[in-house]
C-alpha positions in Angstrom: -165.9 5.4 -129.9 -164.6 3.1 -132.8 -167.3 0.8 -134.1 -164.5 -2.2 -133.1 -165.3 -1.1 -129.4 -169.1 -1.0 -129.8 -169.7 -4.5 -130.7 -172.6 -6.2 -129.8 -173.0 -7.2 -126.3 -173.5 -11.0 -126.2 -175.5 -11.0 -122.8 -178.2 -8.9 -123.9 -178.4 -10.0 -127.8 -178.0 -13.7 -126.9 -180.9 -13.8 -124.0 -184.1 -11.8 -124.8 -187.5 -12.6 -123.2 -189.5 -15.0 -125.1 -193.1 -14.1 -125.6 -193.8 -17.1 -123.0 -191.4 -15.4 -120.4 -193.0 -12.3 -121.0 -196.3 -13.5 -120.1 -195.0 -15.0 -117.1 -193.6 -11.7 -116.1 -196.6 -9.9 -117.0 -198.5 -12.6 -114.4 -196.3 -12.0 -111.6 -196.2 -8.0 -112.0 -198.4 -7.2 -109.3 -196.5 -9.3 -106.6 -193.1 -7.7 -107.9 -191.3 -5.7 -105.1 -191.0 -2.1 -105.9 -188.0 -1.5 -103.7 -185.8 0.1 -106.2 -186.7 0.9 -109.8 -184.2 0.9 -113.1 -185.4 2.6 -116.0 -186.9 0.0 -118.2 -189.4 -1.3 -120.8 -192.9 -1.9 -119.3 -191.5 -5.4 -117.4 -191.4 -6.1 -113.7 -189.4 -9.4 -112.7 -190.3 -11.1 -109.8 -187.8 -12.1 -107.4 -189.1 -15.9 -107.3 -188.1 -16.5 -111.0 -184.4 -15.2 -111.0 -181.7 -15.2 -108.7 -181.9 -11.3 -108.2 -178.9 -9.5 -107.4 -178.2 -7.2 -104.2 -178.6 -3.7 -105.5 -176.5 -0.7 -103.9 -176.4 3.0 -104.7 -173.6 5.3 -104.0 -175.8 8.2 -102.7 -176.2 11.7 -101.9 -180.1 12.4 -101.0 -182.2 14.9 -102.8 -185.1 15.2 -100.8 -184.2 13.3 -97.4 -182.6 15.5 -94.7 -179.5 13.3 -95.0 -176.5 15.2 -95.6 -172.5 14.6 -95.6 -170.8 17.6 -94.5 -167.3 18.6 -95.5 -165.1 21.6 -95.2 -162.3 23.2 -97.3 -158.3 23.5 -96.7 -158.5 27.2 -97.0 -161.3 27.4 -94.8 -159.6 25.5 -92.0 -156.3 27.2 -92.4 -158.2 30.2 -91.0 -158.8 28.8 -88.0 -157.0 28.4 -84.6 -156.0 25.0 -84.0 -158.7 24.6 -81.0 -161.2 26.1 -83.4 -160.0 23.7 -86.4 -160.4 20.5 -84.4 -163.9 21.5 -82.8 -165.2 22.4 -86.5 -163.6 19.1 -87.5 -165.4 17.4 -84.7 -168.8 18.8 -85.2 -168.3 17.7 -89.0 -167.3 14.2 -88.6 -169.9 13.5 -85.8 -172.5 14.9 -88.6 -171.2 12.5 -90.8 -171.4 9.7 -88.4 -175.3 10.7 -87.7 -175.7 10.9 -91.9 -174.3 7.5 -92.4 -176.5 5.9 -89.7 -179.4 7.5 -91.4 -178.5 6.4 -94.7 -178.1 3.1 -93.6 -181.5 3.2 -91.8 -183.1 4.5 -95.3 -181.5 1.9 -97.3 -183.2 -0.7 -94.7 -186.3 0.9 -95.0 -186.3 1.3 -99.0 -185.0 -2.3 -99.8 -181.5 -1.0 -100.8 -178.8 -3.7 -100.1 -175.5 -2.0 -100.7 -174.4 1.5 -99.7 -171.2 3.2 -101.1 -170.0 5.3 -98.3 -168.5 8.7 -99.2 -164.7 8.4 -99.1 -164.7 11.9 -97.2 -166.8 10.6 -94.6 -163.9 12.4 -92.1 -163.2 15.6 -93.9 -159.2 16.4 -94.6 -158.2 13.3 -92.6 -154.9 12.5 -94.5 -154.1 16.3 -95.5 -150.5 16.8 -95.0 -151.4 19.9 -93.1 -154.9 19.9 -91.9 -155.0 16.1 -91.1 -155.7 14.6 -87.8 -156.7 11.7 -85.5 -160.2 11.0 -84.3 -158.6 11.0 -80.8 -157.6 14.4 -81.2 -160.9 15.8 -81.6 -162.8 17.0 -78.7 -165.4 14.4 -79.4 -163.3 11.9 -80.5 -164.8 9.1 -78.4 -168.6 9.8 -79.6 -167.2 9.7 -83.0 -165.8 6.4 -82.4 -168.6 4.9 -80.6 -171.1 6.2 -83.2 -169.1 4.6 -86.4 -169.0 1.5 -84.2 -172.8 1.3 -83.4 -173.2 1.5 -87.3 -171.7 -2.2 -87.8 -174.3 -3.8 -86.2 -177.2 -2.0 -87.5 -176.2 -2.7 -91.2 -175.4 -6.2 -90.2 -179.1 -6.4 -88.6 -180.8 -5.1 -92.0 -178.2 -6.9 -94.4 -176.8 -3.7 -95.8 -173.5 -4.3 -97.5 -171.2 -1.3 -97.1 -168.5 -0.3 -99.2 -165.7 2.5 -100.1 -164.5 3.7 -103.5 -161.5 6.0 -102.9 -161.1 8.9 -104.9 -159.2 8.5 -108.3 -156.4 10.6 -106.8 -155.1 7.3 -105.1 -153.0 5.6 -107.4 -150.9 2.6 -106.2 -148.8 2.1 -109.3 -147.5 5.9 -109.8 -143.9 6.0 -110.6 -143.9 8.8 -108.0 -143.0 7.7 -104.3 -145.0 10.7 -102.5 -148.2 9.6 -104.8 -148.2 6.1 -103.7 -147.3 7.0 -100.0 -150.3 9.4 -99.9 -152.4 6.8 -101.4 -151.7 4.1 -98.8 -152.0 6.6 -96.3 -155.6 7.6 -97.6 -156.4 3.8 -98.2 -155.4 3.0 -94.6 -157.7 5.7 -93.2 -160.7 4.1 -95.3 -159.6 0.8 -94.0 -159.9 1.9 -90.3 -163.1 3.1 -90.6 -164.0 0.1 -92.5 -163.3 -1.8 -89.5 -165.3 0.3 -87.3 -168.6 0.0 -89.6 -168.0 -3.3 -91.2 -167.3 -2.5 -94.6 -165.6 -5.3 -96.9 -164.5 -3.4 -99.7 -162.2 -0.7 -100.8 -162.4 -0.5 -104.6 -159.4 1.2 -106.7 -158.8 1.4 -110.5 -155.5 0.0 -111.7 -153.8 3.7 -112.2 -152.1 4.8 -115.0 -150.2 3.2 -117.7 -147.4 6.0 -117.8 -146.1 4.6 -121.3 -145.7 0.9 -120.2 -148.7 -1.1 -119.2 -146.4 -4.2 -118.6 -144.2 -2.4 -115.9 -147.4 -0.4 -114.6 -149.0 -3.6 -113.8 -145.8 -4.6 -112.2 -145.5 -1.9 -109.8 -149.5 -2.2 -109.1 -148.7 -6.1 -107.8 -145.7 -5.1 -106.1 -147.5 -2.4 -104.3 -150.6 -4.4 -103.3 -148.4 -7.0 -101.8 -146.7 -4.3 -99.6 -150.1 -2.7 -98.1 -151.0 -3.2 -94.6 -153.2 -6.3 -94.1 -156.6 -4.4 -93.3 -156.2 -2.3 -96.7 -155.1 -5.7 -98.8 -157.9 -7.8 -97.1 -160.5 -5.2 -98.3 -159.1 -3.8 -101.6 -160.8 -4.4 -104.9 -159.5 -3.8 -108.4 -162.0 -2.6 -111.0 -161.4 -2.2 -114.9 -161.7 1.3 -116.0 -162.9 2.8 -119.2 -159.3 3.8 -120.7 -156.6 2.3 -119.4 -157.2 -1.2 -117.8 -159.6 -4.1 -119.3 -160.6 -7.2 -117.3 -158.1 -9.0 -118.8 -155.3 -6.6 -118.0 -156.1 -6.8 -114.1 -157.3 -10.4 -113.6 -153.7 -11.6 -113.9 -152.8 -9.2 -111.0 -156.1 -10.1 -109.0 -154.9 -13.6 -109.3 -151.2 -13.2 -108.2 -152.3 -10.8 -105.2 -155.6 -12.2 -104.2 -157.4 -9.1 -104.7 -160.8 -9.6 -106.6 -162.0 -8.2 -109.4 -164.9 -5.6 -109.3 -166.0 -6.1 -113.0 -167.6 -3.0 -114.5 -169.5 -3.9 -117.5 -170.2 -0.4 -118.6 -166.4 0.3 -118.3 -165.7 -3.0 -120.7 -168.1 -2.1 -123.6 -166.3 1.4 -123.2 -163.0 -0.1 -123.3 -163.2 -3.8 -124.8 -160.8 -6.6 -124.6 -161.1 -10.5 -126.2 -163.5 -11.4 -123.3 -167.3 -11.6 -123.8 -169.3 -10.2 -120.8 -170.6 -13.7 -119.6 -166.8 -14.6 -119.7 -165.5 -11.7 -117.7 -168.4 -12.1 -115.4 -167.2 -15.9 -114.5 -163.5 -14.9 -114.3 -164.1 -11.9 -112.0 -166.3 -14.3 -109.7 -163.4 -16.4 -109.3 -161.5 -14.0 -108.0 -163.6 -13.5 -104.7 -163.3 -16.8 -103.4 -166.3 -17.1 -100.6 -166.9 -13.3 -100.5 -169.9 -12.1 -102.2 -168.7 -10.5 -105.9 -169.3 -6.7 -106.6 -170.2 -5.4 -110.0 -171.2 -2.0 -111.6 -173.4 -1.3 -114.3 -174.2 2.1 -115.8 -176.0 3.3 -119.2 -174.2 6.1 -121.3 -175.5 9.7 -121.1 -175.9 10.2 -124.6 -176.4 6.9 -125.8 -174.0 4.3 -127.3 -173.9 6.2 -130.6 -173.1 9.5 -128.7 -170.0 11.2 -128.6 -168.5 10.1 -125.4 -170.3 6.9 -124.2 -168.4 6.7 -121.0 -170.3 9.6 -119.5 -172.9 8.1 -117.1 -176.7 8.7 -117.7 -178.9 9.6 -114.5 -180.6 6.7 -114.9 -179.9 2.8 -115.8 -181.5 1.5 -118.8 -182.9 -2.0 -118.6 -181.1 -2.9 -121.9 -177.8 -2.3 -120.3 -178.3 -4.6 -117.3 -176.5 -7.7 -118.3 -179.4 -10.4 -118.3 -176.9 -13.0 -117.4 -176.4 -11.5 -114.0 -179.9 -12.9 -112.9 -179.1 -16.4 -113.4 -175.6 -16.8 -111.6 -175.0 -19.6 -109.5 -174.4 -17.2 -106.5 -175.7 -13.9 -105.2 -173.8 -10.7 -106.4 -173.8 -7.1 -105.5 -174.5 -4.9 -108.2 -173.8 -1.2 -107.7 -175.8 1.2 -110.1 -173.5 3.5 -111.3 -175.7 6.8 -111.5 -174.4 10.2 -112.5 -176.4 11.9 -110.2 -175.5 9.3 -107.4 -178.3 10.1 -105.6 -181.7 9.2 -104.2 -184.9 11.2 -104.4 -187.7 9.6 -102.4 -190.2 12.4 -103.7 -190.6 10.0 -106.7 -192.4 7.4 -104.3 -189.3 4.8 -104.8 -185.6 5.3 -105.2 -184.5 6.7 -108.6 -187.8 6.2 -110.2 -187.3 8.0 -113.8 -190.0 10.0 -115.3 -192.3 8.1 -117.4 -191.4 10.4 -120.1 -187.9 9.3 -120.3 -186.2 7.5 -123.0 -183.4 4.7 -122.4 -179.9 5.1 -123.6 -179.5 2.7 -126.7 -177.4 -0.4 -126.0 -174.7 -1.5 -128.5 -176.6 -3.3 -130.4 -179.9 -1.6 -130.6 -181.0 0.9 -133.4 -184.1 2.3 -132.2 -185.5 4.3 -129.2 -188.9 3.9 -127.4 -190.6 5.4 -124.3 -190.1 4.2 -121.0 -193.8 3.4 -119.4 -192.9 2.1 -115.8 -189.6 1.2 -114.3 -188.2 -2.2 -113.5 -188.8 -3.3 -110.2 -185.8 -5.9 -108.5 -186.0 -7.3 -104.9 -183.1 -6.3 -102.8 
């Protein structure tokens, strides 16, 4: 990465904990909730001292018996239609149960947001193997199971979101790509209606040699989307093509919120500071709770590819100004494992011998002693 893209993070460098605040934090350490851990120095922040965001995970479960099932086009093509429908019905119903278990796990362990897998209904929009839930032999049970999740998540304050796969490209110059993307987004919007999910988060798409034209296509296509898609759609800045400054005009013109990914911003800079990008993103959300993403680089900021996600989140990479915003936000933790392992005693607690990724301004490493605990 060019040094120009590795310039200091103003939010981290300008707001270190003072000695006085460190003592205050230490004094409340025993009372700090241990619901969810982020890799950090030996510090614990009590929820009463700062406005703590709702923390979310995009998960597979390592040790819990919560598994989302799928299949392949090849496997399905070898079955008769009736056999295929029966298999798909079994998989879909199993995924309904897994999602319910995931929401219950989040409620029990203090996780405030859960990203639902895009393949919750396997092969749902495939041109040859696609189907309607009503086509499946247990379609009514599947639909009822999904609808039961909505009040369950609401009861426990669990926010459910989707992040459709990257093959969904709304600004492609190819009509077939756009059509298949809209079809996929509409399926996830339908499931969102059933379970109460409020976000369908996508990236800006490709540049195709002309960013201005590509952004104009994106804006045009967003305005043509079905209402249940457009009302949930969000745009996220990425680590290669589109910065917050690129997407903000589209967000303002279409009413689509910006999901600010601070890790991507650090990899793909623009003229905005992290504080400026944060506030600009919040302004696009209206009355809805903003959603942000944070990650740490797998091999540190001086490594060959900082865009690659580390297994854990380093405390130094968590923007401290997100803890003092005027409103609550959701922060999705972009973990490379995207997993929860309850064997550690709490979600995503790293080994005590782990070392954090280096933030852009840092020049030395240190050994982690205890994870940072944040209330959800």
